[in-house]
C-alpha positions in Angstrom: 9.6 -32.0 -10.4 6.5 -30.6 -12.2 6.2 -27.2 -13.9 3.3 -24.9 -14.1 3.4 -22.6 -17.1 3.2 -18.9 -16.4 3.8 -16.0 -18.8 6.7 -15.7 -19.6 8.5 -17.8 -17.1 7.9 -21.2 -15.5 7.1 -21.5 -11.9 8.6 -24.9 -10.8 6.9 -27.1 -8.3 9.0 -28.3 -5.5 9.9 -27.9 -1.8 11.2 -24.4 -2.4 10.0 -21.6 -4.7 11.9 -21.7 -8.0 11.4 -19.8 -11.2 12.8 -21.0 -14.5 13.9 -18.4 -17.0 14.2 -20.9 -19.8 11.1 -19.8 -21.7 12.1 -16.1 -21.5 15.6 -16.9 -22.8 14.2 -19.0 -25.6 11.8 -16.3 -26.6 14.6 -13.7 -26.6 16.8 -15.9 -28.9 13.8 -16.4 -31.3 13.2 -12.6 -31.3 16.9 -11.9 -32.0 17.0 -14.4 -34.8 13.9 -12.8 -36.2 15.5 -9.4 -36.2 18.6 -10.7 -37.9 16.3 -12.5 -40.4 14.3 -9.4 -41.3 17.1 -6.8 -41.5 20.1 -9.1 -41.7 23.4 -7.2 -41.6 22.0 -4.2 -43.5 21.4 -2.1 -40.4 24.3 -0.8 -38.2 25.1 -2.2 -34.8 23.7 0.9 -33.2 20.3 0.3 -34.8 20.2 -3.3 -33.9 21.2 -2.6 -30.3 18.4 0.0 -30.0 15.9 -2.4 -31.4 16.9 -5.0 -28.9 17.0 -2.6 -26.0 13.6 -1.1 -26.7 11.6 -4.0 -28.1 13.2 -7.3 -27.0 14.8 -6.6 -23.6 11.4 -5.9 -21.9 10.2 -9.3 -23.2 13.2 -11.0 -21.6 12.6 -9.3 -18.3 8.8 -9.3 -18.2 7.6 -10.2 -14.7 11.0 -11.2 -13.3 11.3 -8.1 -11.1 8.6 -9.7 -8.8 11.0 -12.6 -8.0 14.2 -12.9 -6.1 16.3 -14.7 -8.6 19.5 -16.5 -7.6 22.8 -15.3 -8.9 23.1 -18.2 -11.3 19.8 -17.2 -13.0 20.9 -13.6 -13.2 24.3 -14.7 -14.7 22.4 -16.9 -17.1 20.2 -13.9 -18.3 23.3 -11.8 -18.6 25.0 -14.5 -20.8 22.0 -14.4 -23.1 22.7 -10.8 -23.9 26.5 -11.4 -24.1 25.8 -14.2 -26.5 23.7 -11.8 -28.6 26.6 -9.3 -28.6 28.9 -12.1 -29.8 26.6 -12.8 -32.6 26.2 -9.1 -33.5 29.9 -8.3 -33.5 30.8 -11.7 -35.0 33.3 -12.7 -32.4 33.7 -14.9 -29.4 36.7 -13.0 -27.9 35.7 -11.6 -24.5 38.2 -8.8 -24.8 36.5 -7.5 -28.0 33.1 -7.9 -26.4 34.2 -5.9 -23.3 35.6 -3.2 -25.7 32.3 -3.1 -27.6 30.4 -2.9 -24.4 32.4 0.1 -23.2 31.7 1.8 -26.5 28.0 1.0 -26.9 27.1 0.7 -23.2 24.4 -2.0 -23.3 22.7 -2.7 -20.0 22.8 -6.2 -18.8 19.5 -7.8 -17.5 20.8 -8.1 -13.9 21.3 -4.4 -13.8 17.9 -3.7 -15.4 16.1 -6.0 -13.0 17.7 -4.3 -10.0 16.6 -0.9 -11.3 13.1 -2.2 -12.1 12.8 -3.7 -8.6 13.7 -0.4 -7.0 11.2 1.4 -9.1 8.5 -1.1 -8.2 9.2 -0.9 -4.5 9.3 2.9 -4.5 6.0 3.1 -6.4 4.4 0.6 -4.0 5.6 2.6 -0.9 4.3 5.9 -2.4 1.0 4.3 -3.3 0.7 2.8 0.3 1.1 6.3 1.8 -1.4 7.8 -0.8 1.2 9.9 -2.6 0.4 10.4 -6.2 3.1 10.7 -8.8 
């Protein structure tokens, strides 16, 4: 099965339309490691989470709202963020990660993609009927 590179995801050639999120996940991991490399553990968890939410999460999700991703891809994107939280809080215990999520309230990519799709569709409908925002 051949691949055709697209920014930032790969559109895979085949009998059905498939979109690989491997490149987006790899870029997200590189960016997270760069953040940890630059500021290390000097910054608080809140600062690092805000940096990731505002600067790196859009890179992970760029262009993906245009596609209907299968649940496995959405879970895979969510796991990238959960893995980052495990690294940030220095634990692999899911109970601790859930507790930290309830305190810091990070938004998972599957939720963000759903919200971005709704916004994109509403904007398209308003534009179709000539309503300016």
